[in-house]
N, C-alpha and C positions, 0 to 999 in steps of 0.2 A: 160652729164654723168660724175659722179665723179670718181676720181682715185680709190677709194675703190670699186666702182661698177665694174670697168674694171678688177681689180685684182680678184674679185669674179667670174666674167664671165670666165676669163682665167683658173682659178683653176677648176671650175666646168666642163668646156668642155674638159680640158686636162684629168681630172679624168675619165670622161665617155669614152673618146677615149682609155685611158690606160687600163681600165677594159676590153673593147671589144678586144683589141689586145691580152691581156693575155688569155681571154676565147676562142678566135678563133685560137690561135696559135697551130699548131699541136704538137710542142714540149712541150707545157704546158697543158692546159685543153683539147683543141682539139675539140671544138664544131663545128658542121657543119650545113648546110642547106639542105643536101641531104645525103642519105645513111642510117646510123644507125638511127632508129626511135627515140630513147631516146635522142641522141645527137642533132638531128634535132629539137625535141620539146623544148629542153633546149635552143637551139640557137635562135629559134623564140621567146621564152619567153624573152630571154635576149635583143633581138632587140626591142621588144615592151616596156620593162621596160626602156631601154635606151632612147627611143623616149619620153616616159612620163617624165623621169628625165630631159631630154634636154629641153622639152617644158615648164614644170612647173618651173624648176629651173631658166631658163633664164627669164621667165615672172616675177617670184618673184623678181629677182634682178633688173630688168629694170622698172617694173611698180608697184610693191607692195608698199603701203605706209609704210615708215619706222616707227618703234616703237618710240614713244616719250619717251625719257629717259633723265632726267635732270642730269647735272653734279654735283657731290657731292664733298665736301672738300677732298683733297688728291688724286683725280683722275688726276688733272693737277699739274705736278711737276715743269717743267721748261718752259722757254719761247717758245720752240718748241711745247710743248703740247698745249699751248694757241693758237699759230698761226695755228696749224693743226686743232684744234677744230673750229676756226673761218672760216678756208677755207672750212670745211665740211658744213658750213651754207650758202655757195654761192648760193644754189638753191633758197633761199628766196630773190628774186630779189629786193623786196622793200627796203631791207637793204644793197644793193650792195655798196653804198657809205660809209655807216657806217662800214661795214666789212672791206673794203679796208683801211679806216682811222684807224680802231682799230689795224689791222695787222701792219700798218706802225708805229703806236704809240708804239707797243711792241718792234719793232726793235730800235726805237729812245730811248726808256727807256734803253735798253741794252747798247747802245752807251754812253748815259749819265752816266750810272752806272760805266762803264769802265773808262770814263774820270774823274769822281769824285774820284774813287779809285786811279788813277794814280797821280792826283794832290795832294791828301791828303798825299800820301806816299812821296811827295817831301817836305812836311812840318813836318810830324810826322812819328813816328814808330808805328807799329801795337800795341805795348804794351802801348803807351801813352793813358792817360785817354781821352784827347780831341779827338784822333782818334777813340777810342771806342765809344764815345758819338756821333760823326759824323756818324759812321757806324750804330748805333742804330736808328738814325733819318732817314737815307736813307733807311734802311731795313723796317721801319714802313711805309714809303711812298710807297715802292714797294708792300708791303702787301695790302695796300689800293688800289693801281693801279690794281693789278691783281684780287682783289676781284671785282672791277668794271667790268673787262673783263669777269669774270665768270658770272656775272649777265647779261651782254650783251648777252653772248652765250646762257644762259638758256632762256632768254626772246625771243630770235630769234627762239630757238627750239620749243617753245610752240605756236609760231605765226602761224596761219593757213593762209598761203599765198594764196592758191587757193580760199578759201572762201572770203578772203579780196578782191581779184580781182573781184569776182562775185558781192559782195556787193557794191564795188566802181562803177561798171558798172550800177548796179540797181539805185544807188543814182544819178548818172549822167543823166540817162534816165528820172528820176522822177523830175528833176529840173524844167522842163517846164510844169509839170502837176499841177493842182490846189491842194492846201493844204487840207488835210483831217484831221478832228478833232478826228476821231476814234483813240485812243491810240494803238489799236491792228492792225491797217492798215499796209500793207506791206511797205509803205513808211516810217512810223514812226519806224517800226521795223528795217528797213535798216539803218536809221539814227542813231538809238541807237547802232547798231552793229559797225557802222563807228566810233562812239565816243570811243567805247572800243578799236577798232583797233588803233585809233589815240593815245590813251593813251599808248599803247604798243610802238608805233613808237617814241613818244616823250620821253618815258622813256629811250629807247636805245640812242636816240640822246643826251639826257641829260647826260648819263654816258660817252659817247664819249667826250662830252664837258668838263666834270669833269676831265677826264684823260688828256685832252689837258692842262687844268689849272695846273695839277700836273707837267707836263713836263715843263711848263713855269716857275714854282716855282723852279724846279731843275736847269733850265738854270740860274736863278737869283742866286741860291746858288753857282753854278759853277763859275759864274762871280765874286762873292764876295770872294770866296776862292782864286781865281787866283790873287787877289790884295793883299793878305796878305803876310807880311814878318814875323810877329810874332803874336801869339794869345794865350791868356789864356783861362781858362774855362769861366771867366766872359765875355770875348770878344765873345766867342761862343754863349752865351745866348743873347747877344745884337745884333747879326747879324739879319738884317731885314728878310732875306730869311729863316733863322732858325725859327724866330718868326712866320712867315706866315705858314710855314710847320707844326709847332707844333699846331697852331690854327686850321689848316685843320684837323689834326689827332684828336684833342680833339673834334671838331664839329662832326666828324664821329662817335666817340665812344659814344657821347651824343645821337646822332640820333639812334644808335643801341640800346641803353638802353631804349629809349622811344618807 
């Protein structure tokens, strides 16, 4: 059960209890289950409605399939938004390792960003052109990194975990059965579905790997900057880590255009 579900359950049941306390309190509404016929009828109605709300509400929170809603640009603002969104995907057990790795990567990016800012301020002032250019490169890398995280989240959201498990069980059971040439057979259909699911899984794994590569490049940049005593704008352009990062950003922009 997710933290969001627990909060919804607590709020729902507290609200039902509070309404009944107000309605049956003599100093307030004063409904009863005996005596005045009207108050008794209203009291019975309230109890029935409360039971319906309790049953349907709790069932909906616990068992109703969540609505598929993809994240759009602007919905995720800071690192906490991204980690919270990743944590909400924990129910998709097939991505458990990737989710844990992605959450860890976000925290590692935050640490590297702080370290880079600290060391840059040891060599430059925020007004210097070299500092501004460094900040621009780092910001571009962060945009690319978080864009990958959002893609990871959205791909996990649309992944049908329950159907994947059923299909996987079906494929495993059919491994020892004779091959059927009929393209519409259940075995061929299951294999086709598995190919689609594996594409989803490999896509997520690939984005996690891409973000790991970004973190490695930032480590290289941090190492190169830490060795500097003096640097000009020309020196900035010639740094191996900067060249690799710029190539990565350019490749990503080209990919988006195509």
